[in-house]
C-alpha positions, -999 to 999 in steps of 0.1 A, spaced: 68 212 -746 57 175 -754 83 149 -750 63 116 -756 68 106 -789 100 124 -797 122 91 -788 128 64 -812 109 30 -806 130 8 -785 125 -18 -757 117 -6 -724 133 -15 -691 111 -42 -670 118 -21 -642 101 -49 -618 117 -79 -635 153 -65 -634 152 -46 -598 141 -83 -580 168 -98 -596 193 -75 -581 211 -90 -555 235 -61 -538 229 -24 -538 261 -21 -559 244 -45 -589 210 -25 -583 226 10 -588 240 1 -618 208 -17 -633 191 21 -621 216 39 -645 201 20 -674 167 25 -669 151 35 -698 111 28 -688 95 62 -684 100 77 -722 91 112 -708 119 113 -683 142 98 -707 134 126 -730 132 154 -706 165 140 -688 184 141 -717 171 173 -733 185 189 -699 216 172 -707 219 188 -742 207 226 -734 220 227 -701 220 257 -678 240 286 -692 263 285 -658 269 247 -664 273 249 -701 309 239 -702 304 208 -681 297 174 -689 262 165 -676 249 128 -665 220 129 -683 206 93 -666 187 77 -634 203 83 -605 210 55 -578 212 55 -540 242 68 -523 260 63 -494 268 32 -469 262 -3 -482 247 -15 -447 231 20 -435 214 22 -400 197 54 -418 175 55 -449 167 92 -462 141 94 -486 134 125 -515 114 129 -542 138 129 -574 169 138 -586 168 179 -598 174 185 -634 206 206 -628 220 190 -597 220 154 -595 210 150 -632 242 172 -641 269 154 -613 251 119 -610 250 119 -575 215 121 -557 212 158 -536 248 168 -552 253 198 -573 223 220 -562 207 241 -532 188 209 -518 220 194 -515 235 218 -498 212 219 -476 211 183 -467 249 174 -464 254 206 -446 231 195 -422 244 157 -423 280 176 -420 273 197 -391 258 165 -367 288 141 -375 274 121 -402 289 135 -435 325 136 -440 322 169 -459 300 199 -457 291 201 -495 283 175 -522 298 189 -557 304 158 -577 309 120 -578 345 128 -571 344 149 -540 355 122 -515 319 126 -496 312 98 -475 282 92 -452 285 76 -417 263 43 -415 237 65 -438 223 65 -475 204 89 -491 181 79 -519 150 88 -540 111 78 -548 117 87 -586 150 81 -602 149 106 -632 145 144 -632 106 152 -638 97 182 -657 87 211 -626 98 185 -603 65 166 -607 65 127 -621 31 117 -633 14 86 -613 21 62 -639 59 73 -638 57 70 -602 45 37 -600 66 20 -632 98 33 -609 86 20 -576 104 -15 -580 138 2 -575 128 15 -543 113 -14 -530 142 -34 -540 166 -10 -521 144 -9 -491 146 -48 -494 184 -47 -495 191 -23 -469 160 -39 -444 186 -61 -423 206 -25 -412 185 2 -412 165 15 -381 156 51 -387 139 64 -417 141 100 -428 109 111 -455 120 146 -470 84 160 -483 49 147 -484 59 126 -515 89 104 -504 68 102 -466 37 81 -487 62 62 -506 83 55 -474 50 40 -457 42 20 -487 73 1 -482 75 -3 -451 41 -18 -446 55 -43 -478 80 -53 -453 57 -66 -430 65 -33 -404 31 -25 -385 38 9 -392 9 36 -385 1 57 -412 9 97 -393 -1 121 -418 29 146 -432 39 171 -413 77 188 -405 87 164 -375 64 141 -376 74 109 -361 67 70 -353 82 49 -331 75 8 -333 93 -23 -327 90 -52 -355 104 -89 -351 122 -76 -319 138 -46 -333 132 -10 -322 126 12 -354 119 49 -362 104 69 -390 100 106 -394 95 136 -412 109 166 -425 99 192 -451 121 192 -484 151 213 -483 137 227 -516 144 266 -524 107 270 -523 110 256 -486 141 268 -475 142 306 -493 108 315 -477 118 303 -439 92 274 -440 125 248 -433 154 262 -414 187 247 -408 178 241 -370 147 225 -383 163 203 -404 191 193 -381 169 183 -356 150 158 -374 185 142 -388 198 143 -351 164 125 -337 172 97 -363 212 100 -361 208 93 -320 179 70 -327 200 48 -348 234 52 -327 254 68 -356 258 98 -335 254 104 -298 
């Protein structure tokens, strides 16, 4: 199915201009929710929200871009790829309402960062301790594969989020190769002397910048493709997040 061309001609969000004007994470989040910069992704996320998955047909889908979630002054920043079509695109919160979210929040709960072991909706009273979760792309893409131009058009949202959280973050976690690459790009843009390390589960770099110590660490993405096959286990995910938590002094 081809989605481009099915939408009326409208003025598209100038992501670079709008994101750069946001002075707080709260404002950035609100601006992200209004974004319509990528016609194909807008059409797809809204199509999914109308057609729905049969098991969720009685629910109202969010059907809009997804902002980050967690602490306003995080010591840990976790970066994923993009919202799930029937997860975050349905619930309105990143990594919420699908298997990937169950794995991520379950791990964060086991190590003492997440208040509850699941994340099922925006109203479930979930709280993260000194941690924020975000994504490189803000709309659910078809086949979980954003196009290169969509990735690049969306990038200023992530750039501004990195800028606004930079004063407090000490540990960065990349979930999957796509997020790992995007994360390194943003850190380089902030002037961090972080060496590029090939993505692999558990890959990490420690370095200093402006008198502060930082950790950058990778994990396989907790997608069903990785968790169902055993490529990623709970112990593996817990290990990566524990290292980040201890380095940033969020957990003991």
